[in-house]
N, C-alpha and C positions, 0 to 999 in steps of 0.2 A: 184548291189549297187544303180543304178538309181531308182529302185523300192523302196528300203529302204529310199532313200532321199525324194522321193515323199510322202511316208508314214509318214516320220518325219515332213515334211511340213504340212501335214494334221493334225497330232497330235498338232502341234503348233497353227494352226488355230483354232482347237477345244478348246484348252486351252485358247486362246485369247477370244473366244466367252463366255466360262464359267466364266472367270475372269470379263468380262464386265457385265454379269448377276449378279455376286456377288457384283460388285461395285454398280449396280443399287439397289440391295436389301439392302446393307449397307446404302445407302443414303435414301431409303424409310423408313428403320428402324429408322434412326435419325429423320426424319420428324414425324414418329409415336410417338417417345419418346417425341418430342417437343409438340405434341398435346395430350399427355397422353392417347393414344389409345392402351390400353393393348392388345386387340385382334389383332390389326394390328402388334404390336411388336412381339407377339407370332407367328403370321403367317410368318413374315419376318424371324424370327429366324429359323423356321422349313424349309423354303425355302433355307435359307443360308446353313443349314446343308446338305440338298440334293445336293446343288451346290458344296459344299466342298467335298462331297462323290464322285461326278462325276469327279471333278478335281483330286482327289486321284487316281481314277481308270485310268484316262488318264495319270497321271504322272507315275504310275507303268508301264503302257504299253509303255510309252516313254522311260523309263529307260531300259526296255527289248530291245527295238528297238536300242537304243544307244549302248547297250552291243553287240548286233548282228553286228552293223556297225563297232564297235571297233574291234571285232574279225575278221571281214572281212578285215580290214585295217592292223591290227597287231595282229597276233595270239598269240604273247607272251606278250601282254599288261597286265600290273598289275592292271590298273584301267580304267574305261570307259573314252572315249574321251569327251572333252567338246563340246558344240555346236559350239563354235568358231573354234576348231580344225577340226570338221567335215566339217564346211563351208569352211575352208582353203583347204581341200582335194577335195571338190566338184568343178566341173567346172561351168562356167557361163552358164545360168542365175541362176542355183540352188544356187550358193554361195550367190549371192545378195539377193535372196528371203529368204534364211535361216537367213542371218544377219539382215534383216529388221524385220522378224518375231520374232527373238530372242530379238532384242532391244525393239520392241513394247511390247512383253510380260513382259520383265523386268520393263519397265516403268509403265505398267498397274498394275503390282503386287505392285509396290511402291505406286501408288495412292490408291489401295485397303488397303494397310497397313496403310497409313496415315489416310484415312477416318475411318478405324476401330479404330485407336487411339482416334480420336475425339469422336466416338460413345462410346468408353470405358470410356473416361473422363466424358462424359455426364451421363452415367450410374452410375459411381462412385459418381458424384455430387448428383445425385438423391438419391442414397443410403445413403449418408451422411445426406442429408436433412431429409429423413425418420427416420434415427436413432436419429437425433436431435429432431424431433417431438415426437418420442416415449419417449425420455428422458424427454422432457418437460411435457408430460402427466404423466409420472411416478412421476416426482417431484411434480406436482400439486396434485397427489393423495396421496402423502406422507404427513402426518400431520406435520412432522418436517421440511421437505424441506432441510435436511442436506445431505452432501456428505459422502460417505463411504471412506474406506481406499484407494481405487483405483481411487478416484477422480470423481466418478459418484454416482448418487443416488442409494441406495440399491434396489435390485429387489423386495423386500418385504417391504411394508410400515412399517416404524419404528416410530409409533406415540409416541411422548414424552408426558407422562401424570403422574400425581401424585395423590395419594389418602391419605388423612389425616383423622384420627379418634381421638376423644377425649373421655375420659371416665368420 
């Protein structure tokens, strides 16, 4: 059990490191978006994806480890123990280390989530701006400048014209 607890601590430390990298990438991506650096935004997104993949692998391994610890503690358990429950069963100093790592990871995940919301809001704002520009260009290209039934200018120019002949 002690070896499993040390392995769990190691997993939590690795997850903390990966989430810290993810936070740095999210912040760098926001800066790249602010400076309209398409290449840097793309690079950040690629690196974020790689980081999220590593976090996923660590999480899967952590879940397997927690299942093993749960089985060791209670062979009839219907669901895996929480990190808090595992920490409660561990002796000191492992209990304290697990609690600190767990709290740190939860806090860091909250910061990453918050920073991602800000980046998402910025991306949404940029998308709305681009749509507005496209709509303005479309309207300028339309001879009539009228709106269609859906409240936007039609995608095809609808020039209003007339032709009169006399004999």
